C-alpha positions, 0 to 999 in steps of 0.5 A: 601685562604687568609682571612676566607671564607664566613662561617656561612652565611657570604658574599662569597668571589670571586674565580677567574679561569684564562683561558689557555692560559692566556689572553693578558691583564691578569695582568690588568684584575686581578688588575681591579678585585681586585680593584672592589671586594673581591678576595680571590683566583686565580686558574691558568694554570701551565704556569703562570709566577713567576711575575704573582704569585708575583703580585697576592700575592701582591694584597692579592690573593692566587694563586693555580695551577693545578699542585702541583710541578709547584706550589712549583716551582713558590712559589704559595700558593697551588694547586687545584687537582682532588678529589681523596685521593691519588692525594690530599695526593701527593699534600699535600706532595709537597706543605707542611702542610701550603700550600693550597690543593683544590679538584675539585669534580664536581657533585660527592658527593662521591668524595667531601666526599673523598676529605674532608676525605683526608684533602683537604682545600676546595672542588669545586663543580658544583652548576649546577649539578643534585639535589638529592631529590630536594636539591642542591649540595652546599646546602647539602655540607654547611649543613653537612660539615665544609670544605669550598666549591667553587661554581665552575660554573661561575655566574653573578649577576642575578644568585646569587639570586639562588646561595646565599641561598645555602651558598657557601663560594666562588663564581666564576665570569663569564669568560668574566671578562678576556676579558678586564680590563673594563669587569673585573671591571664591572663584579666584581663590579656587583657581589660585589654590589649584595653580599652587599645585601645578 
């Protein structure tokens, strides 16, 4: 997913998730986001064009699609799939050993562990899910596993006060960033400024 994630208490990187259908000014929003902060990855719909993939990669952003075959066709960097061993294995076969296979596990600890065992490169977890014994899901993952985790629920700068102590490797900006380039710039700059105080 580009350069190393925020392991070992380092600053988390940004993990963008594009809506479907793509917003009219998708490319401009992506450029603005990359100018304003440290964007590592982009999860996008399978309908993304080759030009969009090329633009993101030129900006240093790893492009992940929800469909491994579409990812291979568009020469994207990999795919984000469901956290199931068979699905992960199939995606790995398609994208190859050098491609990225991410797994969305939601609020399931079992699914996250299964994804790790199946060879996923990262797990995406819902930081707003229920806690077990008062321990947040991301914090539990960061304490026991080396595979990077994505805090998959969108956050704003204020929410980082609660999220950062859980040590996610990647965070997802608020979806309003896709409203316009100005919105992208403002939202990403706000997160970036808060991350500098980590």
